[in-house]
N, C-alpha and C positions, 0 to 999 in steps of 0.2 A: 630362262628356260631350265637350265641345268638344277637352279634351286627348287623349281616347281617339281621337276621330276624326283628329286631327293624327298620332298616333302610327301610326294605321291606314295612313293615305295615305303615311307615310314608310317604312313597313315594306318591307323589301327582298324578302320572301319571298311569292310568289304561290301561288295554290291548287295549280297544277300542281306547283310545287317541292315542296309538301307531299305531294301524291299520289305524287310520284316517290320521296320518301324513305320513305313508309310502304311501297310495293312493293319498295325495296331491302331493308329491314329484314326483311320478311315472307319474302322470296326467300332470304336469307341463313340466317335461323334454320330455315327448311324444308330447305335443301339440307344444311346442317350436321347436322340431324337424320338425315336420310338417308344421309349420308356421300357427298355429291355435290360436284361443283365449284360453289362458291358464286359465284365472279366470272363464269363464263359465264351463269349463270341471272340474276344482277343486271344484267349488261349487256342481256339479253333483256328482263327486265322493265323497265329505263329506256326502251328505244327504243319500247315498247309503250304507255307512258301517254299518254292524249289529254286535250287540255284541257277538253272538254265531254262530258257524257253522252250527247248525241245522236250526236256524232261518235265516240264509242266504240263505242255500238251499230252504228252504220252501217258502221264500219271493221272490226268484230271478225271477219266472215267474210273479208275480204281480208287482214287481219293473219294468220290460220290459214294460208290459202292461200299467202301470200308465204313464211312459214316453211317450209311443205311443200316449196315450190318450191326455196328455197335448200338445204335439208337434202338433198333428193333430188340434186340436182346435185353437192353436194359428196360425197355417198356414191358416187355413179356415177363421177365423174371420179377420185376417190380410189382407189376398187376397180379400175378398168380401166387406170389409170396408176400413179400414186402421190402421196401428199399432199405438200405443200410450196409454196414460192414459185412455181415454173413452173406447177403445177397451178392455184393461184390465179389466175395471170395468164390461164390458158387458160379458166377457168370464168367469170371476171368478165364478159367481153362477152357470153358465152352466157346468164348469169344475167340481166344487163340486157336483152338481147335478147327473152327469153321474158316477163319481167316487163311489158315494154311490149307485147308481143304479146297477153298476157292481159289487158291494160288496168289493170294494178295502178299505183296513183298513188305508192306509196313504194318505190323500188327498193333503198334502203339496208337495208330490213327483210328483203330476200331476199340482200343480200351478206353482212349480218353472219353469219347461220347458216352460209352457204357457208364463209366464212373460218375460223370456229371449227372445223367439221368437217375442213377440209383442213389445220388446224395439229395434227391428231393425230399421233403417233408411227408411222413406217412400220412398225415390227416388230409393233405391236398395233392396227393401223388400225382393223380391222372392230370389235372389242371396244370399243375407245376412242371411235370415231365414234358407234357406237350409244348408248353411254353420255352422250356430250355431246349427242346427239339428244334424249334423254330430258330431260337438263338444260334445252335450249333451250325445249322445250315446257312445261317447269315453269315457267321464268320467264316466257313468253307467258301462261300461266294465270294467274299471280299478276297481271301486269300487267292482264289483261282484268278480273280480279276486282275490283281496285282502282278501275278506271275505272268499273265498274257499281256498287259499293257505297258509295265515298267521295262524300259530297254534292258537286255541283258548285258553283262560285261563282255568286252571282247577277250575271249579266254586264250585266244591264238597269241594275241600280244603278250599275254602274261606268260603263256608257255615258252615263247621264244626268250623272254628276259629270264626265265628260270633255267632254260636250257643252257644260255650263255654262261650263267653264273655257275651252273652244275660242271659244265665242261671244263670252265677256268680251274675250278676247285679240284676236279677228279684228275685232270691232266697233270696239275702241279703235284698232287699227292703221288701219282703214279712215277712221273719223272723224277721227283725227289727221293723216292725210294729206290729207284733204279740207280741213281747217281750214288746214293749212300752204299749199296753194295759195291759199286766199283771202286769206291774210296775207303771202304771198311768203316763207314760212319753211321750207325744205327740211330734213326729217329728217336729221341727221347719218348718214353712210353706216354707221357701226358699228352704231348703234342701229337703223337699217333692216334690215341684215343679220340682226341677233340677232332681232328681232321676226319678220322673215319665217321663219327657222329654228323659232322658238318655234311659230307658227302652223302650219307645215308638219308638225312633230311631232305636235302635237295633232290635226291632221286625219288622220293615218295612225293615231294611236292610237284615235281615234273609229271609224274604219273597220274596224279590228281587232276592236274591242269589239263593232260592230254585227254583224260576220259571226259572232262566236260566239253573240250573243244570238239571233240569228236561227235558229240551231240549237236554241237552247232555247226558241223561241218556242212559247207554249200552256202552258209550265210557268210562265212568269215574265212576266205581262202588267202593263200599267199599270191604275190604278184610274179613269183617263180614256180612254174608248175610242177616241178619235181620235188620242191621242198616239203609239201604236205605228205608226200609218199614216204619220205625218209624220216620223218621225226620220230616215229616209234622205234625203228632200228637205231636211231642215233642214241635215244635213252639206252636201249639194251646195249650198245657199244660202250657207253659211259659206265654201265653197271658191270660189264666184263672188266674194263679197265680197273674199277675199284677191287674187285676180287683178285685180280691178278698182281695189283699192287700189294695186297695183303699177303699173297704168296712170296713176292719178292722180300717183304719184310721179314717173313719167317725164315727164308733162305740165308738173308743178312745176319740175323740173329744166330742161326746154326753155324754159319761160317765164322763168325767172330769167335763164338764158344770153342769151336773146333780148333781154331788157331791157338786161343789161349791154352787149351789143353796140351798142344803140341809144343808149347813154349814160344809161339809166335815166329816161326821161322820166315826167312826172307822170301819175298815173292820172286819167282824165276822170271827173267826176262821175257820168255816166251808167254807166260801167263799175264804179264804186263802187257804185252801187245794185244791179247785177247781182250783184257778190260778196256783198252783204248778203243778196240772195235765196238765194244759194248756202249761204252760213253758216245761215240760217233753214232751208232744206232739210236740212242736215247735222245740225242740232240736233233736227229734227222725226223724223229717222231714229233718232238716239240714243234719243230717248223711245219711239217704236214698238218699237225693239228690245228695251227693258227691258219694256214690256207683253207683247211676244210670249214672251219667255223666262219671264215669270210665269205667262202663260195656259198655256203649253205644258208646263212642268215643275212648277207649283204649284198648278194647277188653278183659277186666278184667272179669273172669268168674263170672256169677250172682249166687246168691243164690235164693231159693224159700221162699217168706215170705207169710204166711198165711193171707188173707184178710178178717179179722173177726171183730167182734163187741166187743170183750172182754175189750179193753181199755175204750170205750165209755159206756158200760154197768157199769164199774166200777165208770165212772164219773158220770153217771145217779144216782147211789147210793149216791154218795157225794152230788149232787143237791138235792135229795130227803130229806137228813139230814138236809141240809142248808134251804129248804123249811119249815121243821118243826118247824124252830126256827124264821122264817121271813114270812111275807105276806103282802099283800096291795101292794101300789104304789112302795115301796122299793124294793120289790121282782120283780115285774113285770118289771120295768126299769132295773135293774141289769140283769134279766134273758134274755130281749131282747139283750143288748149289748153282754152277755155272748154266746149266741146262735149264733151271727154272727161269733165270734171268733172260737168257737167250730167247727161249720160246715166247715168253710174254712180250718181249720188245718185238720179236718177229710178228706176233699177233697185231700189235698195236700198229706198227708200220703197215703191214699188209691191209689191215682193215680200213685205215686212213686213206690209202691209196684207192683201195677199192670204192669208197665213197666218193672221192674225187672224180674218179674215172665214170661211175653212174651220172654224176652231175654234168661231166663233159659231153657224155653221149646225149643226154636229154636237154641241155641248156637252150637250144634253139628250136624246141619242139612246142606244140601247143599243149594246153591242159588236157584237152581229150585224147590227143595221142600219147602223152605221158601217161594218164590214167589207164589207158587200154593196155599199154606196154606192162604196166606193174602189175595189172590184174591177171594178165596171161602169163606172167613170169618172163617176159622178154627183156626185163631190166637187169637180169643176171648177166655179167659179162664173162 
């Protein structure tokens, strides 16, 4: 099973590619049987394949109307003037303007049939244009049929897989940078840029799958009622971790540069104690993040974690003792760097606890009750 899973993840073919291939094959066979232009019909079928069933049903009427618009403009311009490049140039802005005027979202779907119609030969324009119109609508029909009949992929499963990979990568990025600050170890720039790119790509992938899954929602839900309501917040949480990790990187870079400028003075014992507390907070977040991932995606029962200021009050006491022995520019610079890391770690720990507490409160409730609580804002603890 593990081998099959790895192969599936590496497979370069997605469900939409397979649907498009089916549409092309069916269109070509059908048009050849009817002795019509298979190329024109195949192109029309290709541009009408949609990635999800919900989007297919929602867009079917618009797809039909857009094609009617493109064909109609092509027939009228070609009949009143003449088909050819100049006619296409005249018709293009007209089609775009009309498509936008009617509120159609995909202008290309109107331009393609218009171009196909106006590429008909001049000496037999009417007969050839009508023939091509039939072929265009035949391709459209096949595309819509494939959209409706071919089973859509389970985008929620793909979303969950991407979310887990994104969180593992983002949390590691954040914790590594926080630990780097505590130990005066700046992540190499090449590695930093590579990890940033990886996290950004995973965030974009998750948002794309989330949008597709939203269109399928109701057909493909989680066995854990609260999970579906938290996924978008979870993406935002990881996005914030990513940006706060970048802030920590900049603070670490500035701290190292400042210390080098000052001749790398020894670190005071009081500041060492503060750094030890930050490292403790960093490890606490790493642990909470694992628990959150297990509760959110595996259904592990969550525990309630008080969201209080005890840890940060203790740190404030350490900062006060440190301040008693240090003041001036040294203190101000070090405090600015420290504040960035401390506030970002505080955010990470607090948000992870809030997620776990939401799951704790809702984990024994039904789907309908959970949804009602989230809609009315009663999920806020």
